[in-house]
FIROKE-496442 format. One record per atom (N, C-alpha, C): residue number from 1; residue in one letter; x, y, z. Coordinates in pm, 1 decimal. Layout:
REM residues N
[r NUM "A" [X Y Z]];
...
//
This chain:
REM residues 155
[r 1 "Q" [-6463.3 10813.8 2382.4]];
[r 1 "Q" [-6429.5 10832.9 2520.6]];
[r 1 "Q" [-6497.6 10955.3 2574.6]];
[r 2 "D" [-6513.6 10961.2 2703.5]];
[r 2 "D" [-6584.7 11069.5 2768.9]];
[r 2 "D" [-6489.6 11185.7 2789.9]];
[r 3 "E" [-6513.6 11296.8 2720.0]];
[r 3 "E" [-6425.4 11413.6 2726.9]];
[r 3 "E" [-6432.2 11482.3 2863.5]];
[r 4 "S" [-6535.9 11453.2 2943.7]];
[r 4 "S" [-6550.1 11519.5 3072.9]];
[r 4 "S" [-6461.9 11457.9 3181.4]];
[r 5 "I" [-6397.0 11346.2 3152.9]];
[r 5 "I" [-6309.9 11281.8 3251.3]];
[r 5 "I" [-6174.1 11349.5 3249.8]];
[r 6 "D" [-6127.3 11387.8 3366.5]];
[r 6 "D" [-5996.7 11452.5 3378.1]];
[r 6 "D" [-5889.8 11343.7 3383.9]];
[r 7 "A" [-5814.5 11331.0 3275.7]];
[r 7 "A" [-5712.7 11225.8 3265.4]];
[r 7 "A" [-5602.6 11243.3 3368.5]];
[r 8 "H" [-5580.9 11364.6 3416.2]];
[r 8 "H" [-5473.5 11389.6 3513.6]];
[r 8 "H" [-5508.0 11336.7 3652.7]];
[r 9 "K" [-5634.0 11308.6 3678.8]];
[r 9 "K" [-5676.8 11256.9 3808.9]];
[r 9 "K" [-5677.4 11104.5 3813.9]];
[r 10 "H" [-5645.7 11040.0 3701.8]];
[r 10 "H" [-5650.4 10894.8 3695.1]];
[r 10 "H" [-5513.1 10837.8 3662.9]];
[r 11 "Q" [-5485.0 10721.4 3720.7]];
[r 11 "Q" [-5360.0 10655.3 3690.9]];
[r 11 "Q" [-5367.0 10595.2 3550.5]];
[r 12 "E" [-5253.1 10552.9 3502.6]];
[r 12 "E" [-5250.2 10491.4 3370.8]];
[r 12 "E" [-5338.3 10367.4 3369.2]];
[r 13 "T" [-5397.6 10343.6 3255.4]];
[r 13 "T" [-5491.5 10233.9 3238.7]];
[r 13 "T" [-5457.6 10156.4 3112.6]];
[r 14 "L" [-5469.0 10026.6 3119.1]];
[r 14 "L" [-5452.8 9942.5 3002.3]];
[r 14 "L" [-5588.8 9927.6 2935.4]];
[r 15 "V" [-5595.3 9958.5 2806.7]];
[r 15 "V" [-5719.6 9947.1 2731.6]];
[r 15 "V" [-5701.7 9835.5 2629.4]];
[r 16 "I" [-5795.9 9742.3 2630.2]];
[r 16 "I" [-5794.0 9632.4 2533.3]];
[r 16 "I" [-5919.4 9644.8 2448.8]];
[r 17 "A" [-5902.1 9648.0 2318.6]];
[r 17 "A" [-6016.1 9656.0 2227.1]];
[r 17 "A" [-6022.5 9527.6 2144.9]];
[r 18 "Q" [-6141.8 9474.4 2133.4]];
[r 18 "Q" [-6164.0 9355.0 2052.5]];
[r 18 "Q" [-6280.9 9384.8 1961.0]];
[r 19 "F" [-6266.0 9354.1 1833.4]];
[r 19 "F" [-6370.6 9383.1 1736.4]];
[r 19 "F" [-6419.4 9254.2 1672.6]];
[r 20 "R" [-6548.0 9239.6 1669.0]];
[r 20 "R" [-6611.6 9122.5 1610.1]];
[r 20 "R" [-6597.9 9127.3 1457.9]];
[r 21 "D" [-6589.6 9012.3 1395.6]];
[r 21 "D" [-6586.2 9003.0 1250.4]];
[r 21 "D" [-6702.0 9084.0 1193.0]];
[r 22 "V" [-6673.1 9170.6 1096.5]];
[r 22 "V" [-6772.7 9264.6 1045.8]];
[r 22 "V" [-6894.2 9194.0 986.6]];
[r 23 "Y" [-6876.6 9085.8 916.1]];
[r 23 "Y" [-6990.7 9016.2 855.1]];
[r 23 "Y" [-7080.3 8953.6 961.3]];
[r 24 "Q" [-7018.5 8890.5 1060.6]];
[r 24 "Q" [-7097.7 8831.3 1168.8]];
[r 24 "Q" [-7168.8 8939.2 1249.2]];
[r 25 "W" [-7100.3 9050.8 1274.0]];
[r 25 "W" [-7159.1 9160.0 1350.1]];
[r 25 "W" [-7278.5 9220.1 1276.0]];
[r 26 "V" [-7262.4 9246.5 1145.7]];
[r 26 "V" [-7372.0 9303.4 1066.9]];
[r 26 "V" [-7491.3 9208.8 1066.5]];
[r 27 "E" [-7467.6 9080.7 1048.0]];
[r 27 "E" [-7578.7 8985.9 1046.2]];
[r 27 "E" [-7647.4 8979.8 1182.1]];
[r 28 "A" [-7570.9 8986.3 1290.3]];
[r 28 "A" [-7630.9 8987.8 1424.3]];
[r 28 "A" [-7715.0 9114.0 1443.5]];
[r 29 "M" [-7664.7 9229.2 1399.0]];
[r 29 "M" [-7739.8 9354.6 1410.1]];
[r 29 "M" [-7863.2 9352.8 1319.2]];
[r 30 "R" [-7851.2 9293.7 1203.5]];
[r 30 "R" [-7964.6 9284.8 1111.5]];
[r 30 "R" [-8074.6 9196.6 1169.7]];
[r 31 "S" [-8034.4 9090.0 1239.5]];
[r 31 "S" [-8130.9 8998.9 1300.5]];
[r 31 "S" [-8195.4 9057.3 1424.8]];
[r 32 "K" [-8121.4 9144.0 1493.4]];
[r 32 "K" [-8171.5 9206.2 1616.4]];
[r 32 "K" [-8112.8 9346.9 1622.7]];
[r 33 "P" [-8173.8 9441.9 1551.4]];
[r 33 "P" [-8118.1 9577.3 1541.9]];
[r 33 "P" [-8141.6 9658.7 1669.9]];
[r 34 "H" [-8057.9 9635.7 1767.5]];
[r 34 "H" [-8071.0 9697.2 1899.7]];
[r 34 "H" [-8093.0 9847.8 1891.0]];
[r 35 "Q" [-8201.8 9895.3 1951.7]];
[r 35 "Q" [-8239.5 10035.9 1958.5]];
[r 35 "Q" [-8240.9 10104.1 1821.3]];
[r 36 "A" [-8271.7 10030.9 1715.4]];
[r 36 "A" [-8274.3 10085.5 1579.2]];
[r 36 "A" [-8404.9 10046.8 1508.8]];
[r 37 "P" [-8517.6 10106.9 1549.1]];
[r 37 "P" [-8646.9 10063.8 1496.6]];
[r 37 "P" [-8664.9 10079.3 1345.9]];
[r 38 "M" [-8595.8 10173.3 1284.3]];
[r 38 "M" [-8611.3 10190.9 1139.3]];
[r 38 "M" [-8532.8 10086.6 1060.7]];
[r 39 "H" [-8460.1 10001.8 1130.9]];
[r 39 "H" [-8380.1 9898.1 1066.4]];
[r 39 "H" [-8437.4 9758.9 1092.2]];
[r 40 "W" [-8568.2 9755.0 1110.8]];
[r 40 "W" [-8642.6 9631.3 1131.8]];
[r 40 "W" [-8775.3 9646.6 1058.4]];
[r 41 "N" [-8817.8 9544.8 986.9]];
[r 41 "N" [-8946.4 9548.6 918.4]];
[r 41 "N" [-9054.7 9520.8 1022.3]];
[r 42 "I" [-9104.1 9627.7 1083.0]];
[r 42 "I" [-9196.3 9614.9 1195.3]];
[r 42 "I" [-9331.3 9556.0 1153.7]];
[r 43 "H" [-9374.1 9582.4 1031.5]];
[r 43 "H" [-9506.0 9534.1 988.6]];
[r 43 "H" [-9506.0 9385.1 959.2]];
[r 44 "E" [-9394.2 9333.9 912.1]];
[r 44 "E" [-9384.5 9190.1 885.4]];
[r 44 "E" [-9306.0 9117.3 994.3]];
[r 45 "K" [-9258.2 9193.7 1093.5]];
[r 45 "K" [-9182.7 9138.7 1207.5]];
[r 45 "K" [-9068.1 9049.2 1160.6]];
[r 46 "R" [-8987.0 9107.3 1073.2]];
[r 46 "R" [-8871.2 9033.7 1023.5]];
[r 46 "R" [-8759.7 9132.3 990.2]];
[r 47 "K" [-8640.7 9076.7 974.0]];
[r 47 "K" [-8526.1 9161.8 943.0]];
[r 47 "K" [-8534.0 9216.4 801.6]];
[r 48 "L" [-8466.6 9328.8 780.3]];
[r 48 "L" [-8457.4 9387.8 646.9]];
[r 48 "L" [-8366.5 9302.4 559.8]];
[r 49 "G" [-8379.5 9318.8 430.1]];
[r 49 "G" [-8286.3 9253.9 338.5]];
[r 49 "G" [-8145.6 9308.7 360.3]];
[r 50 "W" [-8045.6 9229.1 324.3]];
[r 50 "W" [-7904.8 9263.9 347.5]];
[r 50 "W" [-7870.5 9401.4 289.2]];
[r 51 "E" [-7903.3 9424.3 162.1]];
[r 51 "E" [-7867.6 9551.8 97.5]];
[r 51 "E" [-7943.2 9668.3 160.5]];
[r 52 "D" [-8072.1 9649.9 187.1]];
[r 52 "D" [-8150.8 9757.3 249.9]];
[r 52 "D" [-8092.1 9794.4 385.4]];
[r 53 "F" [-8057.4 9694.6 464.1]];
[r 53 "F" [-8003.1 9719.6 597.1]];
[r 53 "F" [-7871.4 9795.9 589.1]];
[r 54 "L" [-7783.7 9754.1 499.0]];
[r 54 "L" [-7650.9 9816.4 488.7]];
[r 54 "L" [-7652.0 9955.4 427.5]];
[r 55 "T" [-7748.9 9986.1 344.4]];
[r 55 "T" [-7746.8 10113.8 273.6]];
[r 55 "T" [-7842.6 10217.0 333.0]];
[r 56 "K" [-7924.0 10176.5 427.1]];
[r 56 "K" [-8019.7 10268.3 489.0]];
[r 56 "K" [-7947.8 10359.7 587.1]];
[r 57 "S" [-7977.5 10489.2 578.8]];
[r 57 "S" [-7916.3 10586.4 669.5]];
[r 57 "S" [-7942.0 10545.0 814.1]];
[r 58 "W" [-7840.5 10558.5 899.5]];
[r 58 "W" [-7848.6 10513.1 1038.0]];
[r 58 "W" [-7916.3 10620.0 1123.4]];
[r 59 "T" [-8046.9 10635.0 1103.6]];
[r 59 "T" [-8125.0 10733.4 1177.3]];
[r 59 "T" [-8272.8 10704.8 1160.0]];
[r 60 "M" [-8354.2 10794.8 1210.5]];
[r 60 "M" [-8498.5 10791.0 1193.0]];
[r 60 "M" [-8548.3 10934.3 1199.7]];
[r 61 "S" [-8672.3 10956.2 1163.9]];
[r 61 "S" [-8731.4 11089.2 1179.0]];
[r 61 "S" [-8748.4 11117.4 1327.9]];
[r 62 "R" [-8734.3 11242.4 1365.0]];
[r 62 "R" [-8759.5 11279.8 1504.0]];
[r 62 "R" [-8905.7 11253.5 1538.1]];
[r 63 "T" [-8929.5 11202.7 1656.4]];
[r 63 "T" [-9067.0 11177.4 1699.9]];
[r 63 "T" [-9132.0 11308.5 1743.8]];
[r 64 "R" [-9263.5 11306.5 1751.4]];
[r 64 "R" [-9338.0 11423.9 1797.0]];
[r 64 "R" [-9291.5 11464.6 1936.6]];
[r 65 "K" [-9271.8 11367.9 2024.9]];
[r 65 "K" [-9229.7 11398.3 2161.9]];
[r 65 "K" [-9090.0 11462.0 2164.8]];
[r 66 "D" [-8999.6 11414.6 2080.7]];
[r 66 "D" [-8866.4 11475.7 2072.9]];
[r 66 "D" [-8875.7 11620.3 2023.6]];
[r 67 "M" [-8959.1 11643.1 1922.0]];
[r 67 "M" [-8974.9 11778.6 1868.5]];
[r 67 "M" [-9038.1 11872.2 1971.4]];
[r 68 "E" [-9134.2 11823.3 2049.2]];
[r 68 "E" [-9193.4 11904.1 2156.6]];
[r 68 "E" [-9089.0 11937.5 2262.8]];
[r 69 "Y" [-9003.2 11840.6 2294.8]];
[r 69 "Y" [-8897.0 11862.5 2392.4]];
[r 69 "Y" [-8800.5 11970.7 2342.2]];
[r 70 "L" [-8767.2 11967.2 2214.3]];
[r 70 "L" [-8681.6 12069.5 2154.1]];
[r 70 "L" [-8748.4 12206.4 2164.6]];
[r 71 "R" [-8874.1 12215.0 2124.7]];
[r 71 "R" [-8947.8 12341.4 2130.2]];
[r 71 "R" [-8954.5 12393.8 2273.9]];
[r 72 "H" [-8982.2 12305.5 2368.3]];
[r 72 "H" [-8989.1 12344.8 2509.5]];
[r 72 "H" [-8855.4 12404.8 2556.1]];
[r 73 "N" [-8744.6 12344.0 2517.0]];
[r 73 "N" [-8613.2 12395.3 2554.8]];
[r 73 "N" [-8584.6 12530.3 2489.8]];
[r 74 "F" [-8624.4 12545.9 2364.5]];
[r 74 "F" [-8606.3 12675.4 2296.5]];
[r 74 "F" [-8688.2 12783.8 2367.1]];
[r 75 "E" [-8810.3 12748.5 2409.4]];
[r 75 "E" [-8894.9 12844.4 2481.1]];
[r 75 "E" [-8834.0 12884.2 2615.0]];
[r 76 "K" [-8756.8 12794.5 2675.6]];
[r 76 "K" [-8687.9 12825.2 2802.1]];
[r 76 "K" [-8562.3 12909.0 2780.0]];
[r 77 "G" [-8528.5 12934.8 2654.1]];
[r 77 "G" [-8412.4 13018.0 2624.6]];
[r 77 "G" [-8287.0 12940.6 2588.4]];
[r 78 "I" [-8297.4 12809.3 2582.4]];
[r 78 "I" [-8182.6 12729.0 2539.1]];
[r 78 "I" [-8186.6 12727.3 2386.8]];
[r 79 "N" [-8094.7 12798.4 2324.1]];
[r 79 "N" [-8103.7 12816.3 2179.2]];
[r 79 "N" [-8000.5 12736.5 2099.9]];
[r 80 "S" [-7939.5 12638.8 2163.3]];
[r 80 "S" [-7842.7 12553.8 2094.2]];
[r 80 "S" [-7874.5 12407.5 2124.3]];
[r 81 "T" [-7885.8 12326.9 2019.0]];
[r 81 "T" [-7916.1 12184.7 2040.8]];
[r 81 "T" [-7804.4 12114.8 2116.8]];
[r 82 "S" [-7684.4 12170.2 2114.6]];
[r 82 "S" [-7574.7 12108.5 2190.1]];
[r 82 "S" [-7590.1 12130.0 2341.1]];
[r 83 "M" [-7679.0 12220.7 2380.5]];
[r 83 "M" [-7701.5 12248.5 2522.2]];
[r 83 "M" [-7824.7 12177.4 2577.6]];
[r 84 "I" [-7897.8 12107.5 2490.9]];
[r 84 "I" [-8018.8 12037.9 2534.5]];
[r 84 "I" [-7981.5 11897.0 2577.1]];
[r 85 "E" [-8007.7 11866.4 2704.8]];
[r 85 "E" [-7969.6 11737.4 2761.2]];
[r 85 "E" [-8067.5 11627.9 2722.4]];
[r 86 "C" [-8010.5 11514.7 2684.3]];
[r 86 "C" [-8088.4 11395.8 2650.7]];
[r 86 "C" [-8048.5 11281.3 2743.9]];
[r 87 "H" [-8109.2 11166.3 2725.5]];
[r 87 "H" [-8074.5 11051.7 2808.3]];
[r 87 "H" [-7932.3 11003.0 2778.2]];
[r 88 "R" [-7874.9 10935.9 2874.4]];
[r 88 "R" [-7740.8 10876.5 2862.0]];
[r 88 "R" [-7631.4 10978.9 2833.4]];
[r 89 "T" [-7642.7 11097.7 2886.5]];
[r 89 "T" [-7545.6 11208.6 2877.0]];
[r 89 "T" [-7523.8 11260.9 2735.7]];
[r 90 "F" [-7611.3 11229.9 2642.7]];
[r 90 "F" [-7603.2 11285.2 2508.8]];
[r 90 "F" [-7671.3 11421.5 2505.9]];
[r 91 "S" [-7638.1 11501.0 2405.2]];
[r 91 "S" [-7713.1 11623.8 2378.9]];
[r 91 "S" [-7798.8 11600.2 2254.8]];
[r 92 "Y" [-7890.7 11692.9 2231.1]];
[r 92 "Y" [-7987.8 11677.0 2122.3]];
[r 92 "Y" [-7920.8 11660.2 1986.4]];
[r 93 "N" [-7806.8 11723.2 1967.4]];
[r 93 "N" [-7738.6 11714.3 1837.6]];
[r 93 "N" [-7644.1 11595.0 1828.6]];
[r 94 "E" [-7650.1 11504.3 1926.3]];
[r 94 "E" [-7564.3 11386.3 1925.8]];
[r 94 "E" [-7640.3 11254.9 1910.4]];
[r 95 "I" [-7772.9 11258.0 1929.5]];
[r 95 "I" [-7849.2 11132.8 1930.2]];
[r 95 "I" [-7994.1 11155.5 1887.3]];
[r 96 "N" [-8050.3 11053.2 1829.4]];
[r 96 "N" [-8192.1 11048.7 1797.5]];
[r 96 "N" [-8239.7 10909.5 1838.5]];
[r 97 "A" [-8324.2 10897.9 1932.5]];
[r 97 "A" [-8410.9 10996.1 1994.2]];
[r 97 "A" [-8344.1 11053.5 2119.3]];
[r 98 "C" [-8380.5 11177.5 2147.4]];
[r 98 "C" [-8327.0 11243.8 2266.0]];
[r 98 "C" [-8390.5 11186.0 2392.3]];
[r 99 "L" [-8519.9 11166.6 2389.2]];
[r 99 "L" [-8592.1 11114.0 2505.1]];
[r 99 "L" [-8580.3 10962.1 2510.7]];
[r 100 "K" [-8575.1 10910.2 2631.9]];
[r 100 "K" [-8564.5 10764.7 2648.2]];
[r 100 "K" [-8688.8 10694.5 2593.9]];
[r 101 "D" [-8804.8 10754.2 2615.1]];
[r 101 "D" [-8932.1 10698.8 2567.7]];
[r 101 "D" [-8995.7 10798.5 2469.8]];
[r 102 "P" [-8952.6 10797.9 2343.4]];
[r 102 "P" [-8995.6 10902.4 2251.3]];
[r 102 "P" [-9126.3 10877.4 2176.9]];
[r 103 "F" [-9181.6 10758.4 2189.1]];
[r 103 "F" [-9297.6 10723.4 2107.7]];
[r 103 "F" [-9429.2 10751.9 2178.0]];
[r 104 "D" [-9531.2 10784.0 2097.0]];
[r 104 "D" [-9667.8 10793.2 2147.0]];
[r 104 "D" [-9713.7 10652.0 2179.7]];
[r 105 "E" [-9826.9 10640.9 2248.7]];
[r 105 "E" [-9875.9 10510.0 2294.3]];
[r 105 "E" [-9893.9 10410.7 2179.2]];
[r 106 "K" [-9951.5 10455.0 2068.6]];
[r 106 "K" [-9975.2 10366.0 1953.9]];
[r 106 "K" [-9842.9 10314.5 1896.2]];
[r 107 "E" [-9747.5 10405.8 1876.0]];
[r 107 "E" [-9616.7 10365.8 1823.7]];
[r 107 "E" [-9543.8 10275.0 1922.2]];
[r 108 "Y" [-9554.8 10308.1 2050.5]];
[r 108 "Y" [-9489.0 10226.9 2152.7]];
[r 108 "Y" [-9538.4 10082.8 2145.6]];
[r 109 "K" [-9668.8 10064.4 2136.6]];
[r 109 "K" [-9725.1 9928.6 2129.4]];
[r 109 "K" [-9674.8 9855.1 2005.8]];
[r 110 "L" [-9666.3 9925.7 1894.0]];
[r 110 "L" [-9618.0 9865.7 1769.7]];
[r 110 "L" [-9474.5 9815.2 1786.6]];
[r 111 "Y" [-9387.4 9899.2 1843.2]];
[r 111 "Y" [-9246.2 9862.0 1856.2]];
[r 111 "Y" [-9219.4 9769.9 1974.5]];
[r 112 "K" [-9305.6 9773.9 2075.8]];
[r 112 "K" [-9286.3 9684.1 2191.5]];
[r 112 "K" [-9301.6 9539.1 2148.6]];
[r 113 "D" [-9397.8 9512.1 2062.6]];
[r 113 "D" [-9421.4 9376.8 2011.8]];
[r 113 "D" [-9351.5 9362.6 1876.8]];
[r 114 "D" [-9220.5 9384.2 1878.4]];
[r 114 "D" [-9144.8 9392.3 1753.6]];
[r 114 "D" [-9109.0 9257.7 1692.7]];
[r 115 "G" [-9116.1 9151.3 1771.2]];
[r 115 "G" [-9078.4 9020.1 1719.7]];
[r 115 "G" [-8928.1 8997.0 1719.2]];
[r 116 "A" [-8851.8 9098.9 1757.5]];
[r 116 "A" [-8706.1 9086.9 1754.5]];
[r 116 "A" [-8644.9 9087.8 1893.6]];
[r 117 "G" [-8715.6 9145.3 1990.5]];
[r 117 "G" [-8658.9 9158.8 2124.5]];
[r 117 "G" [-8538.0 9249.9 2124.1]];
[r 118 "A" [-8544.0 9355.2 2042.6]];
[r 118 "A" [-8426.7 9439.8 2020.5]];
[r 118 "A" [-8435.4 9577.2 2086.0]];
[r 119 "G" [-8529.5 9597.1 2176.1]];
[r 119 "G" [-8538.6 9726.0 2243.1]];
[r 119 "G" [-8573.9 9839.8 2149.7]];
[r 120 "L" [-8663.7 9814.9 2056.3]];
[r 120 "L" [-8696.7 9914.8 1956.5]];
[r 120 "L" [-8775.9 10032.0 2012.4]];
[r 121 "T" [-8829.3 10019.2 2135.1]];
[r 121 "T" [-8904.9 10129.5 2195.0]];
[r 121 "T" [-8813.7 10239.2 2248.6]];
[r 122 "E" [-8684.4 10213.6 2256.2]];
[r 122 "E" [-8588.1 10312.6 2305.6]];
[r 122 "E" [-8479.7 10335.3 2200.3]];
[r 123 "P" [-8512.5 10404.7 2090.8]];
[r 123 "P" [-8414.4 10423.1 1983.7]];
[r 123 "P" [-8291.5 10500.1 2029.9]];
[r 124 "R" [-8176.3 10459.1 1977.7]];
[r 124 "R" [-8049.4 10527.1 2007.7]];
[r 124 "R" [-7966.3 10534.1 1880.8]];
[r 125 "Y" [-8002.2 10622.0 1794.2]];
[r 125 "Y" [-7923.2 10645.3 1674.4]];
[r 125 "Y" [-7823.2 10756.6 1705.4]];
[r 126 "E" [-7699.3 10718.6 1730.0]];
[r 126 "E" [-7596.5 10819.4 1755.2]];
[r 126 "E" [-7558.9 10887.1 1624.2]];
[r 127 "F" [-7526.0 11015.5 1633.7]];
[r 127 "F" [-7486.8 11092.1 1516.4]];
[r 127 "F" [-7335.5 11094.8 1500.6]];
[r 128 "V" [-7291.4 11142.8 1384.7]];
[r 128 "V" [-7148.2 11162.0 1359.5]];
[r 128 "V" [-7094.2 11249.7 1473.1]];
[r 129 "P" [-6987.6 11207.5 1541.2]];
[r 129 "P" [-6942.2 11277.9 1662.2]];
[r 129 "P" [-6861.9 11406.0 1635.1]];
[r 130 "D" [-6918.9 11494.8 1551.9]];
[r 130 "D" [-6851.8 11621.7 1524.2]];
[r 130 "D" [-6938.0 11741.6 1564.2]];
[r 131 "G" [-7050.8 11715.3 1633.1]];
[r 131 "G" [-7138.5 11822.1 1678.7]];
[r 131 "G" [-7235.3 11873.2 1573.6]];
[r 132 "S" [-7230.8 11816.7 1454.3]];
[r 132 "S" [-7313.4 11866.5 1343.8]];
[r 132 "S" [-7458.0 11819.5 1349.3]];
[r 133 "G" [-7485.6 11712.2 1422.7]];
[r 133 "G" [-7619.3 11655.0 1424.4]];
[r 133 "G" [-7650.0 11573.9 1299.8]];
[r 134 "R" [-7545.4 11538.8 1224.4]];
[r 134 "R" [-7563.4 11458.6 1102.7]];
[r 134 "R" [-7568.2 11310.0 1136.8]];
[r 135 "A" [-7655.9 11240.2 1067.5]];
[r 135 "A" [-7665.9 11095.1 1085.0]];
[r 135 "A" [-7554.2 11026.3 1007.6]];
[r 136 "F" [-7517.9 10908.9 1052.7]];
[r 136 "F" [-7426.5 10825.0 974.4]];
[r 136 "F" [-7500.0 10778.6 850.0]];
[r 137 "Q" [-7428.5 10768.7 739.1]];
[r 137 "Q" [-7490.0 10725.4 614.2]];
[r 137 "Q" [-7532.5 10579.0 619.1]];
[r 138 "S" [-7467.2 10500.5 704.7]];
[r 138 "S" [-7500.7 10358.0 715.3]];
[r 138 "S" [-7447.1 10304.6 846.9]];
[r 139 "I" [-7488.1 10184.5 878.8]];
[r 139 "I" [-7438.0 10119.1 999.8]];
[r 139 "I" [-7287.2 10094.0 989.5]];
[r 140 "I" [-7237.6 10072.5 868.8]];
[r 140 "I" [-7094.2 10049.6 849.5]];
[r 140 "I" [-7015.6 10176.9 881.1]];
[r 141 "D" [-7067.9 10292.4 840.8]];
[r 141 "D" [-7002.7 10419.7 873.7]];
[r 141 "D" [-7000.5 10441.2 1024.9]];
[r 142 "M" [-7111.2 10405.6 1091.8]];
[r 142 "M" [-7115.8 10418.4 1237.1]];
[r 142 "M" [-7013.4 10326.6 1301.8]];
[r 143 "R" [-7004.4 10204.4 1255.7]];
[r 143 "R" [-6907.7 10109.0 1311.1]];
[r 143 "R" [-6765.6 10159.6 1291.1]];
[r 144 "A" [-6734.4 10211.2 1174.0]];
[r 144 "A" [-6599.1 10262.6 1146.8]];
[r 144 "A" [-6564.7 10376.6 1242.6]];
[r 145 "A" [-6658.8 10466.4 1266.1]];
[r 145 "A" [-6634.3 10577.8 1357.9]];
[r 145 "A" [-6612.9 10528.1 1500.4]];
[r 146 "K" [-6689.6 10428.6 1541.5]];
[r 146 "K" [-6673.1 10372.3 1676.4]];
[r 146 "K" [-6535.6 10306.6 1690.6]];
[r 147 "I" [-6493.0 10233.4 1589.4]];
[r 147 "I" [-6360.5 10168.9 1595.4]];
[r 147 "I" [-6250.8 10275.0 1599.8]];
[r 148 "E" [-6264.1 10378.7 1516.3]];
[r 148 "E" [-6165.0 10487.8 1518.4]];
[r 148 "E" [-6158.3 10551.4 1656.5]];
[r 149 "N" [-6274.2 10569.1 1719.5]];
[r 149 "N" [-6278.7 10627.0 1853.7]];
[r 149 "N" [-6208.1 10535.5 1954.0]];
[r 150 "F" [-6235.4 10406.3 1949.5]];
[r 150 "F" [-6168.8 10312.7 2039.8]];
[r 150 "F" [-6016.9 10318.0 2021.4]];
[r 151 "L" [-5975.3 10320.4 1896.6]];
[r 151 "L" [-5831.1 10319.6 1868.4]];
[r 151 "L" [-5763.2 10451.1 1903.1]];
[r 152 "S" [-5842.2 10558.6 1919.2]];
[r 152 "S" [-5783.8 10688.2 1954.9]];
[r 152 "S" [-5768.5 10705.7 2106.1]];
[r 153 "V" [-5808.1 10608.0 2184.0]];
[r 153 "V" [-5798.3 10618.3 2329.7]];
[r 153 "V" [-5655.3 10650.2 2372.1]];
[r 154 "V" [-5558.4 10597.6 2301.5]];
[r 154 "V" [-5418.3 10622.7 2335.0]];
[r 154 "V" [-5383.1 10770.7 2322.5]];
[r 155 "D" [-5452.9 10841.9 2234.2]];
[r 155 "D" [-5427.6 10983.8 2214.0]];
[r 155 "D" [-5476.8 11062.6 2331.7]];
//
């Protein structure tokens, strides 16, 4: 949930959460790993094997453009990754990639023609939501954290 929303300014709301069967969800994500380019075999234009997909860390290396953006912000005097603004209201220590279009032209062309139609040119690997900038160990860990977050809405 968005911590910037003032709950006192809003009336009570009914929240309904529905979760897809984990096996069906994983297979759907494996077949079309939305915004997760490292979880698609880009060279063979096919999905990863089941075990590889489930055990691969839910992240990627920072792109050159993301690293330049970080350096530029540090040069401006912003010395905390939590203060560096990224797309979709994330901060640098909450998501990889920070920039909406983080790839160089060559990489962009490679991921644009991904064979999956999964938006691989705009990676969105969210990090563990504790401010540490740590990646989830797997897609299952990310899913568990998202479900815990949904279920904590009542709090």
